[in-house]
NUPAFI-162167 format. One record per residue (C-alpha): residue number from 1; residue in one letter; chain; y, x, z. Coordinates in pm, 1 decimal. Layout:
// NUPAFI-162167
NUM	A	A	Y	X	Z
...
***
This chain:
// NUPAFI-162167
1	M	A	16693.1	-3186.4	-9639.0
2	W	A	16888.2	-3014.7	-9366.9
3	K	A	17029.6	-3276.8	-9135.3
4	R	A	17261.8	-3226.7	-8840.6
5	V	A	17178.6	-3414.3	-8520.0
6	V	A	17394.2	-3324.7	-8222.1
7	G	A	17254.1	-3383.5	-7876.0
8	G	A	17395.1	-3329.0	-7528.7
9	L	A	17416.4	-2979.6	-7387.2
10	A	A	17376.6	-2788.1	-7068.7
11	C	A	17657.5	-2536.1	-7052.9
12	G	A	17563.6	-2237.0	-6845.9
13	V	A	17511.7	-1877.6	-6932.1
14	L	A	17333.1	-1564.9	-6833.5
15	L	A	17644.9	-1350.3	-6838.4
16	A	A	17871.6	-1618.1	-6978.9
17	G	A	17914.8	-1986.4	-6922.6
18	C	A	18159.0	-2272.5	-6894.2
19	T	A	18323.4	-2362.9	-6566.9
20	G	A	18297.8	-2721.1	-6452.4
21	N	A	17968.2	-2777.7	-6633.9
22	P	A	17621.2	-2863.8	-6504.7
23	T	A	17441.6	-2625.7	-6271.5
24	V	A	17139.2	-2427.7	-6380.2
25	G	A	16869.1	-2651.9	-6515.5
26	E	A	17079.1	-2967.1	-6530.6
27	V	A	17119.0	-3148.2	-6862.0
28	P	A	17369.5	-3433.8	-6891.2
29	P	A	17246.6	-3776.7	-6999.6
30	D	A	17221.4	-3857.6	-7368.2
31	P	A	17157.9	-4184.9	-7551.0
32	M	A	16782.6	-4119.3	-7559.8
33	A	A	16755.4	-4050.4	-7188.0
34	G	A	16595.0	-4271.6	-6928.7
35	A	A	16718.5	-4367.4	-6583.4
36	G	A	16912.4	-4095.2	-6407.3
37	G	A	16948.6	-3899.9	-6729.4
38	L	A	16586.5	-3784.3	-6732.2
39	P	A	16429.2	-3748.6	-7076.3
40	V	A	16204.0	-4030.0	-7186.5
41	T	A	15863.4	-3870.3	-7242.3
42	S	A	15606.9	-4145.8	-7205.8
43	G	A	15531.4	-4280.3	-7550.8
44	A	A	15840.3	-4116.7	-7702.7
45	P	A	15784.6	-3946.5	-8040.5
46	K	A	15827.6	-3571.4	-8047.5
47	P	A	16122.9	-3448.5	-8254.3
48	P	A	16026.0	-3335.7	-8606.8
49	G	A	16207.4	-3007.4	-8558.0
50	F	A	16554.4	-2861.4	-8578.3
51	T	A	16761.0	-2624.3	-8791.1
52	L	A	16960.2	-2329.5	-8658.4
53	V	A	17222.9	-2145.1	-8863.8
54	A	A	17377.7	-1816.8	-8748.7
55	G	A	17659.1	-1615.8	-8903.7
56	G	A	17771.8	-1254.6	-8887.4
57	D	A	18063.1	-1087.6	-8711.8
58	V	A	18380.4	-1290.2	-8667.5
59	L	A	18619.2	-993.6	-8676.9
60	I	A	18980.0	-1108.8	-8682.7
61	H	A	19203.5	-845.3	-8837.5
62	P	A	19581.2	-910.6	-8854.6
63	A	A	19559.9	-1025.0	-9217.9
64	L	A	19327.8	-1307.3	-9114.3
65	S	A	19567.0	-1415.9	-8839.8
66	E	A	19848.4	-1417.6	-9094.6
67	Q	A	19636.3	-1622.2	-9335.5
68	A	A	19558.2	-1872.2	-9059.7
69	R	A	19927.2	-1900.4	-8978.7
70	A	A	20000.4	-1979.7	-9343.2
71	D	A	19712.1	-2231.5	-9352.6
72	G	A	19805.9	-2400.5	-9026.3
73	G	A	19479.2	-2296.4	-8862.4
74	F	A	19157.3	-2102.0	-8911.1
75	A	A	18940.3	-2382.8	-9049.1
76	P	A	19041.3	-2324.3	-9415.6
77	L	A	18921.3	-1963.8	-9388.0
78	F	A	18568.9	-2085.8	-9307.1
79	G	A	18582.6	-2384.9	-9543.9
80	G	A	18340.4	-2233.4	-9793.2
81	V	A	18050.2	-2250.5	-9546.4
82	K	A	18141.9	-2571.2	-9364.4
83	T	A	17871.9	-2768.7	-9545.8
84	V	A	17608.8	-2516.4	-9434.4
85	L	A	17732.2	-2536.6	-9075.4
86	D	A	17757.4	-2915.2	-9070.7
87	Q	A	17404.4	-2958.4	-9204.3
88	A	A	17254.9	-2753.1	-8920.4
89	D	A	17149.5	-2897.5	-8588.0
90	V	A	17312.6	-2601.6	-8415.5
91	A	A	17548.4	-2342.6	-8568.0
92	V	A	17593.9	-2007.4	-8393.3
93	C	A	17887.4	-1770.2	-8439.2
94	H	A	17916.6	-1412.9	-8320.5
95	L	A	18265.4	-1375.9	-8176.8
96	E	A	18323.3	-1002.6	-8177.1
97	V	A	18681.6	-1001.5	-8050.8
98	P	A	18867.5	-1144.6	-7752.0
99	I	A	19088.5	-1451.7	-7791.8
100	A	A	19441.2	-1459.1	-7651.1
101	A	A	19576.6	-1712.5	-7406.8
102	P	A	19793.0	-1987.2	-7564.0
103	G	A	20103.3	-1826.5	-7711.2
104	G	A	19963.1	-1476.0	-7674.5
105	A	A	20011.5	-1217.1	-7949.2
106	A	A	19729.0	-1112.2	-8180.0
107	E	A	19634.1	-746.9	-8227.3
108	G	A	19404.6	-554.6	-8460.9
109	Y	A	19210.9	-231.1	-8439.7
110	P	A	19142.8	-59.6	-8206.9
111	R	A	19210.2	-315.3	-7926.4
112	F	A	19147.4	-649.4	-8091.2
113	V	A	19266.9	-988.2	-7974.9
114	A	A	19269.3	-1299.9	-8194.4
115	P	A	19513.5	-1593.2	-8175.0
116	N	A	19422.6	-1870.2	-7934.2
117	E	A	19390.6	-2109.9	-8229.1
118	L	A	19075.8	-1929.4	-8344.9
119	A	A	18864.0	-2124.7	-8094.9
120	S	A	18964.5	-2465.8	-8226.8
121	G	A	18924.1	-2333.1	-8580.9
122	L	A	18565.0	-2230.5	-8509.3
123	A	A	18492.6	-2575.1	-8366.0
124	A	A	18656.2	-2753.2	-8659.6
125	S	A	18453.7	-2540.1	-8900.7
126	G	A	18127.8	-2658.5	-8745.2
127	F	A	18031.2	-2386.2	-8498.4
128	D	A	17870.5	-2519.3	-8181.1
129	T	A	17820.6	-2203.8	-7975.8
130	C	A	17915.3	-1834.7	-7986.6
131	S	A	17765.4	-1510.1	-7864.7
132	T	A	18040.7	-1299.0	-7708.4
133	A	A	17882.1	-966.4	-7608.7
134	S	A	18013.1	-687.7	-7833.3
135	N	A	18166.4	-344.0	-7807.9
136	H	A	18508.0	-516.9	-7829.0
137	T	A	18448.4	-767.3	-7546.5
138	L	A	18665.1	-570.2	-7302.2
139	D	A	18934.8	-465.8	-7551.0
140	Q	A	19183.0	-669.2	-7343.6
141	G	A	19018.4	-610.2	-7008.0
142	A	A	18899.7	-877.3	-6767.5
143	G	A	19194.9	-1094.4	-6862.8
144	G	A	19073.5	-1096.3	-7221.3
145	V	A	18730.9	-1217.7	-7114.0
146	T	A	18892.5	-1501.1	-6920.0
147	S	A	19128.0	-1606.8	-7200.5
148	T	A	18841.9	-1594.7	-7453.3
149	L	A	18608.7	-1815.5	-7255.3
150	D	A	18890.9	-2048.9	-7153.2
151	A	A	18977.2	-2095.9	-7521.9
152	L	A	18616.0	-2166.0	-7619.3
153	D	A	18579.7	-2412.8	-7332.1
154	A	A	18895.1	-2596.5	-7441.0
155	A	A	18757.6	-2619.1	-7795.7
156	G	A	18417.7	-2746.7	-7680.3
157	V	A	18230.3	-2437.6	-7801.6
158	T	A	17966.0	-2304.3	-7562.2
159	H	A	17919.3	-1930.7	-7516.6
160	T	A	17699.2	-1657.3	-7377.4
161	G	A	17729.5	-1280.9	-7344.4
162	S	A	18030.8	-1243.2	-7112.0
163	A	A	18144.6	-1412.6	-6793.4
164	R	A	18450.1	-1471.7	-6575.3
165	T	A	18261.4	-1467.9	-6245.9
166	A	A	17929.4	-1346.6	-6110.9
167	A	A	17829.0	-1707.7	-6040.7
168	E	A	17897.9	-1802.8	-6400.6
169	A	A	17699.7	-1500.7	-6516.7
170	A	A	17389.6	-1628.5	-6340.5
171	K	A	17366.0	-1952.7	-6540.5
172	P	A	17152.1	-1953.7	-6856.6
173	L	A	17295.3	-2131.3	-7158.6
174	V	A	17057.3	-2406.1	-7270.1
175	R	A	17162.3	-2667.2	-7525.4
176	D	A	16992.8	-2989.2	-7630.6
177	V	A	16939.8	-2944.6	-8004.4
178	A	A	16798.5	-3251.6	-8177.9
179	G	A	16588.8	-3327.6	-7871.4
180	V	A	16472.9	-2969.1	-7813.6
181	K	A	16606.4	-2747.8	-7533.5
182	V	A	16727.1	-2420.7	-7690.4
183	G	A	16840.7	-2121.0	-7486.6
184	F	A	17081.3	-1850.9	-7604.2
185	V	A	17129.1	-1496.4	-7475.0
186	S	A	17367.1	-1224.7	-7598.7
187	F	A	17377.9	-846.9	-7537.9
188	T	A	17571.9	-545.0	-7669.0
189	F	A	17468.6	-180.3	-7697.2
190	G	A	17791.1	-72.4	-7525.1
191	L	A	18166.3	-111.3	-7487.7
192	N	A	18472.6	61.1	-7630.8
193	T	A	18596.2	130.8	-7278.2
194	G	A	18381.9	443.2	-7256.9
195	T	A	18165.1	295.1	-6984.8
196	R	A	17838.8	108.9	-7030.8
197	T	A	17937.5	-169.1	-6789.8
198	P	A	18274.1	-289.1	-6657.0
199	P	A	18361.5	-85.1	-6346.0
200	G	A	18300.1	-299.4	-6039.9
201	S	A	18196.8	-599.9	-6251.3
202	P	A	17864.5	-519.2	-6420.5
203	W	A	17802.9	-891.3	-6471.7
204	M	A	18111.7	-936.0	-6694.5
205	V	A	17935.5	-830.3	-7017.7
206	N	A	17563.9	-812.6	-7098.8
207	T	A	17470.3	-458.6	-7203.7
208	L	A	17159.0	-410.2	-7409.7
209	D	A	16825.6	-321.3	-7257.5
210	S	A	16498.4	-471.3	-7376.0
211	A	A	16384.7	-561.5	-7025.6
212	D	A	16715.8	-734.5	-6953.0
213	V	A	16696.9	-938.6	-7273.3
214	V	A	16346.3	-1053.3	-7181.6
215	A	A	16454.4	-1130.9	-6825.5
216	A	A	16745.8	-1340.4	-6954.3
217	A	A	16514.7	-1527.0	-7191.2
218	R	A	16268.0	-1594.7	-6911.0
219	A	A	16552.4	-1727.4	-6696.6
220	A	A	16643.7	-1968.6	-6976.1
221	R	A	16278.8	-2075.0	-7002.0
222	A	A	16271.0	-2131.5	-6627.1
223	V	A	16542.3	-2396.6	-6656.4
224	G	A	16378.3	-2578.3	-6945.4
225	A	A	16439.2	-2385.9	-7268.7
226	E	A	16161.7	-2443.2	-7521.2
227	V	A	16308.0	-2193.7	-7770.4
228	V	A	16521.9	-1886.2	-7697.2
229	V	A	16752.7	-1712.5	-7946.2
230	A	A	16867.5	-1356.3	-7870.7
231	S	A	17191.6	-1228.0	-8026.7
232	L	A	17198.1	-847.0	-8018.3
233	H	A	17500.1	-628.8	-8098.6
234	W	A	17341.2	-300.6	-8210.0
235	G	A	17283.0	-55.5	-8493.8
236	T	A	17518.6	181.5	-8676.4
237	E	A	17845.7	67.5	-8833.2
238	G	A	17850.7	82.4	-9211.8
239	Q	A	17478.0	150.1	-9236.6
240	H	A	17243.6	-91.3	-9414.3
241	E	A	16936.5	90.5	-9284.6
242	V	A	16785.0	-23.3	-8956.6
243	T	A	16788.5	242.0	-8684.6
244	A	A	16484.1	350.5	-8489.9
245	S	A	16644.3	204.4	-8178.6
246	Q	A	16688.0	-137.4	-8341.6
247	R	A	16325.3	-144.7	-8451.7
248	R	A	16200.9	-33.4	-8110.8
249	I	A	16407.1	-292.2	-7924.0
250	A	A	16305.8	-568.4	-8167.5
251	R	A	15939.3	-493.2	-8109.1
252	E	A	15977.1	-474.8	-7733.7
253	V	A	16174.2	-799.5	-7713.0
254	L	A	15966.7	-1000.9	-7959.7
255	A	A	15642.7	-889.0	-7794.1
256	D	A	15734.2	-1121.8	-7508.4
257	P	A	15667.1	-1494.6	-7560.6
258	A	A	16004.2	-1582.0	-7401.0
259	V	A	16202.6	-1478.6	-7712.2
260	D	A	16159.2	-1658.6	-8044.6
261	V	A	16412.5	-1499.9	-8281.5
262	I	A	16668.9	-1216.9	-8288.7
263	I	A	17007.5	-1240.9	-8459.9
264	G	A	17171.8	-898.4	-8506.9
265	H	A	17533.2	-787.6	-8546.6
266	H	A	17773.1	-490.6	-8536.7
267	A	A	17708.8	-289.1	-8856.5
268	H	A	17971.3	-487.1	-9058.8
269	V	A	17734.0	-463.2	-9355.0
270	V	A	17418.8	-661.0	-9427.0
271	Q	A	17091.7	-525.4	-9289.7
272	P	A	16730.5	-635.5	-9357.2
273	F	A	16536.3	-925.1	-9212.4
274	E	A	16183.9	-859.8	-9088.0
275	Q	A	15899.3	-1050.5	-8930.1
276	V	A	15785.1	-880.3	-8609.9
277	N	A	15496.1	-1010.4	-8400.8
278	G	A	15508.1	-1324.4	-8614.5
279	K	A	15876.1	-1384.0	-8529.3
280	W	A	16195.3	-1324.8	-8726.2
281	V	A	16460.3	-1063.7	-8666.1
282	A	A	16777.5	-1051.6	-8874.7
283	Y	A	16885.0	-696.6	-8796.6
284	G	A	17242.4	-740.7	-8916.1
285	L	A	17424.3	-1031.1	-9080.3
286	G	A	17726.2	-826.6	-9186.5
287	N	A	18074.2	-971.2	-9151.1
288	Q	A	18116.8	-1346.9	-9143.2
289	V	A	18491.5	-1292.7	-9179.7
290	A	A	18692.6	-969.3	-9172.7
291	R	A	18976.0	-802.5	-9359.0
292	H	A	18940.3	-429.1	-9308.8
293	E	A	19240.0	-209.9	-9387.4
294	E	A	19028.1	-37.6	-9650.9
295	P	A	18783.4	-295.5	-9793.1
296	K	A	18463.9	-138.9	-9923.9
297	G	A	18305.3	-435.2	-10098.7
298	V	A	17997.4	-425.1	-9876.0
299	T	A	18216.1	-493.4	-9569.9
300	E	A	18318.0	-824.0	-9727.9
301	E	A	17955.8	-930.2	-9774.4
302	G	A	17747.7	-1117.5	-9521.8
303	A	A	17433.5	-1324.8	-9484.7
304	M	A	17388.5	-1639.7	-9280.5
305	A	A	17043.7	-1688.4	-9127.2
306	R	A	16893.5	-2038.3	-9140.0
307	F	A	16575.6	-2110.3	-8947.6
308	H	A	16392.4	-2440.8	-8921.3
309	F	A	16175.0	-2475.5	-8611.0
310	A	A	15871.6	-2702.2	-8590.4
311	E	A	15631.3	-2757.0	-8303.3
312	G	A	15290.8	-2601.2	-8347.8
313	A	A	14982.8	-2589.7	-8130.2
314	G	A	15123.1	-2298.8	-7931.4
315	G	A	15485.3	-2412.5	-7913.8
316	W	A	15789.7	-2404.6	-8137.6
317	V	A	15774.5	-2173.6	-8439.9
318	V	A	15990.5	-2102.7	-8744.7
319	D	A	15824.9	-2279.8	-9036.1
320	R	A	16107.8	-2221.6	-9284.4
321	A	A	16331.3	-1913.2	-9298.4
322	E	A	16628.1	-1866.7	-9531.9
323	Y	A	16926.8	-1639.9	-9579.8
324	I	A	17252.8	-1748.8	-9739.8
325	P	A	17462.3	-1464.7	-9888.8
326	T	A	17838.8	-1490.8	-9839.9
327	V	A	18147.5	-1295.9	-9940.1
328	V	A	18502.7	-1280.2	-9806.8
329	D	A	18728.9	-1342.4	-10106.2
330	L	A	19040.3	-1137.4	-10026.2
331	G	A	19249.0	-1369.3	-10242.8
332	P	A	19518.2	-1461.2	-10186.9
333	P	A	19435.5	-1682.5	-10009.9
334	I	A	19159.2	-1516.3	-9807.1
335	R	A	18851.1	-1739.0	-9804.0
336	L	A	18486.9	-1714.0	-9699.4
337	R	A	18260.0	-1819.9	-9986.4
338	D	A	17895.2	-1925.3	-10002.5
339	L	A	17747.0	-1722.5	-10288.8
340	T	A	17460.9	-1968.9	-10336.2
341	A	A	17697.8	-2259.8	-10401.7
342	D	A	18021.5	-2108.4	-10536.8
343	A	A	17984.8	-1992.6	-10895.6
344	A	A	18348.0	-1877.2	-10898.5
345	A	A	18311.5	-1638.9	-10601.8
346	P	A	18429.7	-1284.1	-10679.7
347	R	A	18162.2	-1024.5	-10761.7
348	R	A	17902.8	-1298.3	-10722.7
349	A	A	17622.6	-1144.5	-10928.8
350	E	A	17679.8	-795.9	-10785.1
351	S	A	17690.7	-918.3	-10425.8
352	L	A	17386.9	-1142.5	-10464.5
353	A	A	17179.8	-859.8	-10613.7
354	R	A	17282.6	-613.6	-10343.4
355	T	A	17228.1	-859.2	-10057.0
356	D	A	16890.5	-967.1	-10194.1
357	G	A	16776.1	-606.9	-10217.7
358	I	A	16885.6	-519.8	-9864.1
359	V	A	16767.5	-835.7	-9687.7
360	L	A	16421.8	-821.7	-9846.3
361	S	A	16370.4	-444.9	-9822.0
362	L	A	16134.1	-461.5	-9522.2
363	G	A	15896.4	-717.9	-9670.4
364	A	A	16071.1	-1034.4	-9554.8
365	G	A	16010.9	-1201.1	-9890.4
366	Q	A	15637.3	-1156.8	-9863.3
367	A	A	15658.3	-1301.4	-9511.1
368	G	A	15821.4	-1618.8	-9643.8
369	L	A	16197.4	-1559.8	-9631.5
370	T	A	16384.4	-1724.0	-9918.9
371	R	A	16740.5	-1805.5	-10020.3
372	P	A	16866.1	-2134.6	-10164.8
***
């Protein structure tokens, strides 16, 4: 049984954090803490483990903003996977687009910005934290980074991958997840600005380099993380096949003990899962939600990754790995549907067969990956 247990959190980020939150390494008191907020360790039972769920790209095209306006918010759009999110101990979104300040206008391709209400909709849907490093992070400039992180802060959703200040960028994001300290890092292969890093502000967005990912993970470990999850924005749009660069980076990153799992994004179509160095990489989870101007069928498909971690002799390891195929039903109304639970989802058999074939194409099934 997948059970959600929400603990306290330390909100800091390596290239993205929350202002007004604890400094690096500090974790606020929780009900199981001892005097001064320090964890009770003497005689305390170790947690049995925790479950992490991660979704694909949250790509807010104008049609999704219009649907949210008609629905009175974004939560109905994600309603089909709310049970999956609520049953996890921590649910991770990949926010690919900036969020506007309150009252700000939404825009679509090529310079995205989503309505401010998206942040509260993500929180209401069950997401706890978001990775924010993508090629669209600077679509609205530095102001867009600020309005995005301000919106997530107001909604109570932690974040990593972009930052408002250099000081904020230096703080690793480490959350208390069912009694286990879990770190999150987020990086993108590049930006749509034509430059690899923001001019004059290289700390504003994490750009992808294997050594930098490992360094960020080690920084999270240094402030107490027992598990580190890396969200990587990489690959080729529209391509199910994993690129040589993705495979190389996955092997370089997962060769280091600081990183436990990789969650991939950017392709807007599902890509395979693979076990590398005994650890899982989901190369691309497709779109969590999107409404492309020219839907292709595969761009409406996604896969949520669900990993259960248990403590072994050498530390925390994934002892149960699953993928949950999804589809964006273009309606009307537009709705995200869980293909494992919704028998009425459009193209269900076709989408399940295609997603199964892609996800398992690199031997993930033989390595233990299953779907409900």
